[in-house]
C-alpha atoms as an extended CHARMM CRD file, in Angstrom:
* protein
*
       199  EXT
         1         1  SER       CA            -37.9470000000        6.5900000000       39.9370000000  PROA      1               0.0000000000
         2         2  ALA       CA            -35.9440000000        4.9710000000       37.1130000000  PROA      2               0.0000000000
         3         3  ASN       CA            -32.1730000000        4.8030000000       37.1340000000  PROA      3               0.0000000000
         4         4  ARG       CA            -30.5650000000        6.2230000000       34.0570000000  PROA      4               0.0000000000
         5         5  THR       CA            -27.0150000000        5.5430000000       32.9140000000  PROA      5               0.0000000000
         6         6  ALA       CA            -25.2290000000        7.3430000000       30.1470000000  PROA      6               0.0000000000
         7         7  GLU       CA            -22.0990000000        6.1870000000       28.3430000000  PROA      7               0.0000000000
         8         8  PHE       CA            -19.5880000000        8.7560000000       27.2290000000  PROA      8               0.0000000000
         9         9  PHE       CA            -16.8820000000        8.0720000000       24.6860000000  PROA      9               0.0000000000
        10        10  THR       CA            -13.5620000000        9.7300000000       25.4940000000  PROA      10              0.0000000000
        11        11  ASP       CA            -10.4760000000        9.6190000000       23.3320000000  PROA      11              0.0000000000
        12        12  SER       CA             -7.9850000000       12.2450000000       24.4110000000  PROA      12              0.0000000000
        13        13  LYS       CA             -5.0070000000       10.8450000000       22.4690000000  PROA      13              0.0000000000
        14        14  ALA       CA             -4.6410000000       12.2690000000       18.9840000000  PROA      14              0.0000000000
        15        15  PRO       CA             -3.9350000000        9.7680000000       16.1780000000  PROA      15              0.0000000000
        16        16  LYS       CA             -0.4530000000        9.6650000000       14.6350000000  PROA      16              0.0000000000
        17        17  ILE       CA              0.7460000000        8.5400000000       11.1810000000  PROA      17              0.0000000000
        18        18  LYS       CA              4.4000000000        7.6610000000       10.5790000000  PROA      18              0.0000000000
        19        19  ASN       CA              6.8110000000        5.6460000000        8.4020000000  PROA      19              0.0000000000
        20        20  LEU       CA              5.1690000000        6.9030000000        5.2030000000  PROA      20              0.0000000000
        21        21  LEU       CA              6.5290000000        5.2510000000        2.0340000000  PROA      21              0.0000000000
        22        22  PRO       CA              7.3190000000        6.2480000000       -0.6280000000  PROA      22              0.0000000000
        23        23  LYS       CA              8.9060000000        9.4570000000        0.5890000000  PROA      23              0.0000000000
        24        24  LYS       CA              9.2340000000       12.7420000000       -1.2740000000  PROA      24              0.0000000000
        25        25  ASN       CA             11.0810000000       12.3900000000       -4.6260000000  PROA      25              0.0000000000
        26        26  GLU       CA             10.9980000000        8.5620000000       -4.4970000000  PROA      26              0.0000000000
        27        27  PHE       CA              9.3080000000        6.1190000000       -6.8760000000  PROA      27              0.0000000000
        28        28  THR       CA              6.1560000000        4.0250000000       -6.5700000000  PROA      28              0.0000000000
        29        29  THR       CA              4.6210000000        1.1810000000       -8.5480000000  PROA      29              0.0000000000
        30        30  GLY       CA              1.3050000000        1.9460000000       -6.8580000000  PROA      30              0.0000000000
        31        31  GLU       CA              2.1910000000        0.5830000000       -3.4430000000  PROA      31              0.0000000000
        32        32  PHE       CA              1.9640000000        2.8520000000       -0.3930000000  PROA      32              0.0000000000
        33        33  SER       CA              2.7630000000        1.8430000000        3.1810000000  PROA      33              0.0000000000
        34        34  PHE       CA              2.6000000000        3.5720000000        6.5330000000  PROA      34              0.0000000000
        35        35  THR       CA              1.9930000000        2.9810000000       10.2110000000  PROA      35              0.0000000000
        36        36  PHE       CA             -0.5470000000        4.6550000000       12.4440000000  PROA      36              0.0000000000
        37        37  GLU       CA             -1.0830000000        4.7490000000       16.1840000000  PROA      37              0.0000000000
        38        38  GLU       CA             -4.7250000000        5.0320000000       17.2460000000  PROA      38              0.0000000000
        39        39  GLU       CA             -6.8440000000        2.8020000000       19.4840000000  PROA      39              0.0000000000
        40        40  ASN       CA            -10.1860000000        3.8640000000       17.9740000000  PROA      40              0.0000000000
        41        41  PRO       CA             -9.7470000000        4.4440000000       14.2330000000  PROA      41              0.0000000000
        42        42  HSD       CA            -12.8710000000        5.3930000000       12.2940000000  PROA      42              0.0000000000
        43        43  SER       CA            -11.8200000000        6.1260000000        8.7050000000  PROA      43              0.0000000000
        44        44  LEU       CA             -8.6420000000        5.9910000000        6.6590000000  PROA      44              0.0000000000
        45        45  ILE       CA             -8.3610000000        7.6940000000        3.2690000000  PROA      45              0.0000000000
        46        46  LEU       CA             -5.4890000000        7.8760000000        0.7710000000  PROA      46              0.0000000000
        47        47  GLU       CA             -5.7600000000       10.9030000000       -1.5060000000  PROA      47              0.0000000000
        48        48  TYR       CA             -3.4470000000       10.9830000000       -4.5330000000  PROA      48              0.0000000000
        49        49  GLY       CA             -2.8890000000       12.5890000000       -7.8930000000  PROA      49              0.0000000000
        50        50  ASN       CA             -1.7280000000       15.7930000000       -9.5500000000  PROA      50              0.0000000000
        51        51  SER       CA             -3.0990000000       18.8450000000      -11.3310000000  PROA      51              0.0000000000
        52        52  GLN       CA             -2.3150000000       17.3130000000      -14.7460000000  PROA      52              0.0000000000
        53        53  THR       CA             -4.4880000000       14.1810000000      -14.4260000000  PROA      53              0.0000000000
        54        54  GLY       CA             -6.5800000000       15.0150000000      -11.3660000000  PROA      54              0.0000000000
        55        55  MET       CA             -6.9020000000       13.9390000000       -7.7620000000  PROA      55              0.0000000000
        56        56  GLN       CA             -8.4570000000       10.6740000000       -6.5720000000  PROA      56              0.0000000000
        57        57  GLU       CA             -9.4770000000        9.2140000000       -3.2430000000  PROA      57              0.0000000000
        58        58  HSD       CA             -9.1040000000        5.6380000000       -2.0250000000  PROA      58              0.0000000000
        59        59  GLU       CA            -10.9780000000        4.6520000000        1.1220000000  PROA      59              0.0000000000
        60        60  MET       CA             -8.9450000000        2.0170000000        2.9020000000  PROA      60              0.0000000000
        61        61  ASN       CA            -10.3970000000       -0.8680000000        4.8700000000  PROA      61              0.0000000000
        62        62  ILE       CA             -8.6340000000       -0.7520000000        8.2300000000  PROA      62              0.0000000000
        63        63  ASN       CA             -9.4550000000       -4.4190000000        8.9580000000  PROA      63              0.0000000000
        64        64  SER       CA             -8.0910000000       -5.8400000000        5.6880000000  PROA      64              0.0000000000
        65        65  ASP       CA             -5.4780000000       -3.2330000000        4.5630000000  PROA      65              0.0000000000
        66        66  CYS       CA             -3.8270000000       -2.9360000000        7.9950000000  PROA      66              0.0000000000
        67        67  VAL       CA             -2.3120000000       -5.4110000000       10.4370000000  PROA      67              0.0000000000
        68        68  GLN       CA             -2.4690000000       -4.4760000000       14.1080000000  PROA      68              0.0000000000
        69        69  ASN       CA              0.6700000000       -5.0040000000       16.1510000000  PROA      69              0.0000000000
        70        70  GLY       CA              0.1170000000       -3.7800000000       19.7040000000  PROA      70              0.0000000000
        71        71  LYS       CA             -0.8010000000       -0.0880000000       19.5240000000  PROA      71              0.0000000000
        72        72  LEU       CA              0.3970000000        0.1960000000       15.9250000000  PROA      72              0.0000000000
        73        73  HSD       CA             -1.4030000000       -0.5710000000       12.6700000000  PROA      73              0.0000000000
        74        74  ASN       CA              0.8580000000       -1.3500000000        9.6910000000  PROA      74              0.0000000000
        75        75  CYS       CA             -0.9930000000       -0.5450000000        6.4620000000  PROA      75              0.0000000000
        76        76  ILE       CA             -0.4120000000       -1.1990000000        2.7590000000  PROA      76              0.0000000000
        77        77  ALA       CA             -2.4200000000        0.1070000000       -0.1840000000  PROA      77              0.0000000000
        78        78  SER       CA             -1.7990000000       -1.2870000000       -3.6720000000  PROA      78              0.0000000000
        79        79  LEU       CA             -3.3880000000        0.9470000000       -6.2860000000  PROA      79              0.0000000000
        80        80  ASP       CA             -3.5600000000        0.9190000000      -10.0720000000  PROA      80              0.0000000000
        81        81  LEU       CA             -1.8080000000        4.1550000000      -11.0200000000  PROA      81              0.0000000000
        82        82  GLY       CA             -1.8580000000        3.5240000000      -14.7900000000  PROA      82              0.0000000000
        83        83  ASP       CA             -3.3920000000        6.9640000000      -15.4440000000  PROA      83              0.0000000000
        84        84  TYR       CA             -0.3400000000        8.5710000000      -13.7920000000  PROA      84              0.0000000000
        85        85  GLU       CA              2.4310000000        6.4800000000      -15.4310000000  PROA      85              0.0000000000
        86        86  ASN       CA              5.6790000000        8.4940000000      -15.7450000000  PROA      86              0.0000000000
        87        87  GLN       CA              4.0790000000       11.4330000000      -13.9260000000  PROA      87              0.0000000000
        88        88  ARG       CA              4.8070000000       12.8560000000      -10.5270000000  PROA      88              0.0000000000
        89        89  ILE       CA              2.0600000000       12.7250000000       -7.9160000000  PROA      89              0.0000000000
        90        90  ASN       CA              1.4040000000       14.0210000000       -4.4270000000  PROA      90              0.0000000000
        91        91  TYR       CA             -0.3820000000       11.9110000000       -1.8670000000  PROA      91              0.0000000000
        92        92  GLU       CA             -1.8240000000       12.2770000000        1.6010000000  PROA      92              0.0000000000
        93        93  VAL       CA             -3.0790000000        9.8150000000        4.2010000000  PROA      93              0.0000000000
        94        94  VAL       CA             -5.9610000000       11.0750000000        6.3510000000  PROA      94              0.0000000000
        95        95  LEU       CA             -6.9380000000        9.1940000000        9.5240000000  PROA      95              0.0000000000
        96        96  VAL       CA            -10.0070000000       10.1330000000       11.5770000000  PROA      96              0.0000000000
        97        97  ASP       CA            -10.7200000000        8.5470000000       14.9690000000  PROA      97              0.0000000000
        98        98  LEU       CA            -14.1120000000        7.9660000000       16.6320000000  PROA      98              0.0000000000
        99        99  ALA       CA            -13.7780000000       11.2630000000       18.5280000000  PROA      99              0.0000000000
       100       100  GLY       CA            -13.3380000000       13.1470000000       15.2490000000  PROA      100             0.0000000000
       101       101  GLN       CA             -9.6330000000       13.8750000000       15.7190000000  PROA      101             0.0000000000
       102       102  VAL       CA             -7.6600000000       13.9650000000       12.4590000000  PROA      102             0.0000000000
       103       103  ALA       CA             -4.0910000000       12.9670000000       11.5990000000  PROA      103             0.0000000000
       104       104  GLN       CA             -2.5710000000       13.7180000000        8.2000000000  PROA      104             0.0000000000
       105       105  ALA       CA              0.7290000000       12.7790000000        6.5620000000  PROA      105             0.0000000000
       106       106  SER       CA              1.7970000000       13.5160000000        3.0170000000  PROA      106             0.0000000000
       107       107  ALA       CA              4.5800000000       13.2080000000        0.4550000000  PROA      107             0.0000000000
       108       108  SER       CA              5.0780000000       15.1540000000       -2.7370000000  PROA      108             0.0000000000
       109       109  ASN       CA              6.8050000000       14.7130000000       -6.0790000000  PROA      109             0.0000000000
       110       110  VAL       CA              6.5750000000       10.9060000000       -6.0900000000  PROA      110             0.0000000000
       111       111  LYS       CA              7.2590000000        9.4450000000       -9.5440000000  PROA      111             0.0000000000
       112       112  VAL       CA              4.9510000000        6.6970000000      -10.7880000000  PROA      112             0.0000000000
       113       113  ASP       CA              6.6190000000        3.7800000000      -12.5820000000  PROA      113             0.0000000000
       114       114  ALA       CA              4.5240000000        0.6040000000      -12.8290000000  PROA      114             0.0000000000
       115       115  THR       CA              6.1350000000       -0.5490000000      -16.0760000000  PROA      115             0.0000000000
       116       116  PHE       CA              8.4830000000       -3.5290000000      -15.9450000000  PROA      116             0.0000000000
       117       117  PRO       CA             11.9210000000       -3.2660000000      -17.5590000000  PROA      117             0.0000000000
       118       118  VAL       CA             12.2750000000       -4.9340000000      -20.9600000000  PROA      118             0.0000000000
       119       119  VAL       CA             15.2930000000       -7.0480000000      -21.9220000000  PROA      119             0.0000000000
       120       120  ASN       CA             15.5190000000       -6.5390000000      -25.6850000000  PROA      120             0.0000000000
       121       121  SER       CA             18.4370000000       -8.9040000000      -26.1860000000  PROA      121             0.0000000000
       122       122  ILE       CA             21.3550000000      -10.7070000000      -24.5600000000  PROA      122             0.0000000000
       123       123  ALA       CA             24.3620000000      -11.3290000000      -26.7770000000  PROA      123             0.0000000000
       124       124  HSD       CA             27.8510000000      -12.6730000000      -26.1890000000  PROA      124             0.0000000000
       125       125  VAL       CA             31.1950000000      -12.6940000000      -27.9900000000  PROA      125             0.0000000000
       126       126  MET       CA             33.6630000000      -15.4760000000      -27.1110000000  PROA      126             0.0000000000
       127       127  ASN       CA             37.4560000000      -15.1490000000      -26.8370000000  PROA      127             0.0000000000
       128       128  GLY       CA             38.8210000000      -18.4750000000      -25.5760000000  PROA      128             0.0000000000
       129       129  ASN       CA             37.0930000000      -19.1670000000      -22.2540000000  PROA      129             0.0000000000
       130       130  LYS       CA             36.1450000000      -15.5120000000      -21.8470000000  PROA      130             0.0000000000
       131       131  ALA       CA             32.7500000000      -14.1760000000      -22.9200000000  PROA      131             0.0000000000
       132       132  THR       CA             31.8090000000      -10.5230000000      -23.2500000000  PROA      132             0.0000000000
       133       133  ILE       CA             28.0850000000      -10.4090000000      -22.5570000000  PROA      133             0.0000000000
       134       134  THR       CA             26.0150000000       -7.4300000000      -23.6570000000  PROA      134             0.0000000000
       135       135  LEU       CA             22.5090000000       -6.7120000000      -22.4060000000  PROA      135             0.0000000000
       136       136  ASP       CA             20.2100000000       -4.3680000000      -24.3260000000  PROA      136             0.0000000000
       137       137  VAL       CA             17.4220000000       -3.1230000000      -22.0260000000  PROA      137             0.0000000000
       138       138  THR       CA             14.6310000000       -0.5700000000      -22.1630000000  PROA      138             0.0000000000
       139       139  GLU       CA             14.0900000000        1.0930000000      -18.7930000000  PROA      139             0.0000000000
       140       140  GLU       CA             13.8200000000        4.8230000000      -18.1810000000  PROA      140             0.0000000000
       141       141  ASN       CA             14.4420000000        4.5800000000      -14.4250000000  PROA      141             0.0000000000
       142       142  LEU       CA             17.1080000000        1.8730000000      -14.2480000000  PROA      142             0.0000000000
       143       143  ASP       CA             18.4550000000        1.1050000000      -10.8020000000  PROA      143             0.0000000000
       144       144  LYS       CA             20.7590000000       -1.8670000000      -11.4310000000  PROA      144             0.0000000000
       145       145  ILE       CA             21.2520000000       -4.9830000000      -13.4970000000  PROA      145             0.0000000000
       146       146  TYR       CA             22.3440000000       -7.9780000000      -11.4270000000  PROA      146             0.0000000000
       147       147  TYR       CA             23.6250000000      -11.4190000000      -12.3200000000  PROA      147             0.0000000000
       148       148  ILE       CA             23.7250000000      -14.5910000000      -10.2810000000  PROA      148             0.0000000000
       149       149  ASP       CA             27.1170000000      -16.2540000000      -10.4070000000  PROA      149             0.0000000000
       150       150  SER       CA             27.8690000000      -20.0140000000      -10.4220000000  PROA      150             0.0000000000
       151       151  ASN       CA             27.9720000000      -19.9880000000       -6.5980000000  PROA      151             0.0000000000
       152       152  GLY       CA             24.4420000000      -18.5660000000       -6.4170000000  PROA      152             0.0000000000
       153       153  LYS       CA             25.6260000000      -15.1480000000       -5.2810000000  PROA      153             0.0000000000
       154       154  THR       CA             23.9370000000      -12.0240000000       -6.6580000000  PROA      154             0.0000000000
       155       155  LYS       CA             26.3910000000       -9.4440000000       -8.0230000000  PROA      155             0.0000000000
       156       156  THR       CA             26.0610000000       -6.1550000000       -9.8820000000  PROA      156             0.0000000000
       157       157  PHE       CA             26.3280000000       -6.4440000000      -13.6540000000  PROA      157             0.0000000000
       158       158  CYS       CA             25.9450000000       -2.6830000000      -14.2170000000  PROA      158             0.0000000000
       159       159  SER       CA             24.1980000000        0.3450000000      -12.7360000000  PROA      159             0.0000000000
       160       160  PHE       CA             23.7580000000        2.3820000000      -15.9160000000  PROA      160             0.0000000000
       161       161  THR       CA             23.4620000000        1.8350000000      -19.6430000000  PROA      161             0.0000000000
       162       162  ILE       CA             24.8600000000        3.6890000000      -22.6500000000  PROA      162             0.0000000000
       163       163  LEU       CA             22.3500000000        3.7120000000      -25.5030000000  PROA      163             0.0000000000
       164       164  ASN       CA             20.3560000000        1.0550000000      -23.5650000000  PROA      164             0.0000000000
       165       165  LYS       CA             23.3690000000       -1.3250000000      -23.4770000000  PROA      165             0.0000000000
       166       166  CYS       CA             25.8930000000       -2.5290000000      -20.9310000000  PROA      166             0.0000000000
       167       167  SER       CA             28.6210000000       -5.1720000000      -21.2040000000  PROA      167             0.0000000000
       168       168  LYS       CA             30.8310000000       -7.2130000000      -18.9190000000  PROA      168             0.0000000000
       169       169  MET       CA             33.4780000000       -9.9040000000      -19.4490000000  PROA      169             0.0000000000
       170       170  PHE       CA             33.1230000000      -13.3010000000      -17.7600000000  PROA      170             0.0000000000
       171       171  THR       CA             35.5420000000      -16.2040000000      -17.4830000000  PROA      171             0.0000000000
       172       172  LEU       CA             33.5310000000      -19.3570000000      -18.0730000000  PROA      172             0.0000000000
       173       173  ALA       CA             33.9950000000      -22.9570000000      -16.9660000000  PROA      173             0.0000000000
       174       174  PRO       CA             33.8190000000      -25.8550000000      -19.4440000000  PROA      174             0.0000000000
       175       175  GLY       CA             30.3110000000      -27.2180000000      -19.9840000000  PROA      175             0.0000000000
       176       176  ASN       CA             26.9590000000      -25.4560000000      -19.5870000000  PROA      176             0.0000000000
       177       177  ASN       CA             27.0620000000      -21.9030000000      -18.2100000000  PROA      177             0.0000000000
       178       178  ASN       CA             23.5780000000      -20.6370000000      -17.3190000000  PROA      178             0.0000000000
       179       179  LEU       CA             23.7770000000      -16.9860000000      -16.3640000000  PROA      179             0.0000000000
       180       180  GLU       CA             20.7170000000      -15.3970000000      -14.7870000000  PROA      180             0.0000000000
       181       181  PHE       CA             20.2360000000      -11.6370000000      -15.0900000000  PROA      181             0.0000000000
       182       182  GLN       CA             17.8240000000       -9.4450000000      -13.1620000000  PROA      182             0.0000000000
       183       183  VAL       CA             16.9730000000       -5.9050000000      -14.3200000000  PROA      183             0.0000000000
       184       184  VAL       CA             15.5520000000       -3.7100000000      -11.5190000000  PROA      184             0.0000000000
       185       185  ASP       CA             14.1780000000       -0.1780000000      -11.8060000000  PROA      185             0.0000000000
       186       186  LYS       CA             14.0650000000        2.5150000000       -9.1190000000  PROA      186             0.0000000000
       187       187  ALA       CA             10.4170000000        1.7150000000       -8.3180000000  PROA      187             0.0000000000
       188       188  GLY       CA             11.2890000000       -1.9420000000       -7.6350000000  PROA      188             0.0000000000
       189       189  ASN       CA              9.8760000000       -3.4310000000      -10.8410000000  PROA      189             0.0000000000
       190       190  SER       CA             12.1160000000       -6.2750000000      -11.9920000000  PROA      190             0.0000000000
       191       191  VAL       CA             12.4380000000       -8.8480000000      -14.7330000000  PROA      191             0.0000000000
       192       192  SER       CA             14.7310000000      -11.9040000000      -14.9470000000  PROA      192             0.0000000000
       193       193  GLU       CA             16.3050000000      -13.4930000000      -18.0220000000  PROA      193             0.0000000000
       194       194  THR       CA             18.6130000000      -16.4960000000      -18.3570000000  PROA      194             0.0000000000
       195       195  HSD       CA             21.3660000000      -16.7440000000      -20.9680000000  PROA      195             0.0000000000
       196       196  ALA       CA             23.0450000000      -20.0830000000      -21.6550000000  PROA      196             0.0000000000
       197       197  ILE       CA             26.5800000000      -20.4630000000      -23.0500000000  PROA      197             0.0000000000
       198       198  VAL       CA             28.0870000000      -23.8930000000      -23.7210000000  PROA      198             0.0000000000
       199       199  LEU       CA             31.8850000000      -23.9880000000      -23.6280000000  PROA      199             0.0000000000
């Protein structure tokens, strides 16, 4: 008589998804990140969209979109959300393991902003060794405007604009003064501009 062996696949531990970003009411440029715990993942899908523009599905590649660290997989999806610009979307991550167990995690009301801020102009008015510098920027979801001082330290220039403008007075040293400004929006898009003043 022949010996027969059968292999059975058992996976009693349900998969878990955590550390979902962006969270509800936050912003995204199209980047989503999360962590999952599952020894035998089979499929990973990111569903996103809204009723206005429609829902879409992105099948993630667990081997290339995720990095395994012990029992955890840290995953990042970078999607082109141009169709949803300035809209709010809902999204859900769906993980299925080899045993067919499902884990889901979702966030709602996430605002899409993949547009970089625009610096329209940088102007200055001198009064002795003091310069009042005015930035004119176009950015609907402004977070902050920073500047890098002569010591290389990043400081806040302003956190809001009035009619797209904000101003600040600087005391300048003799010679070349190269001031670097960085405009950052709430989704993390940023643009840098340098303004030179010779005293």
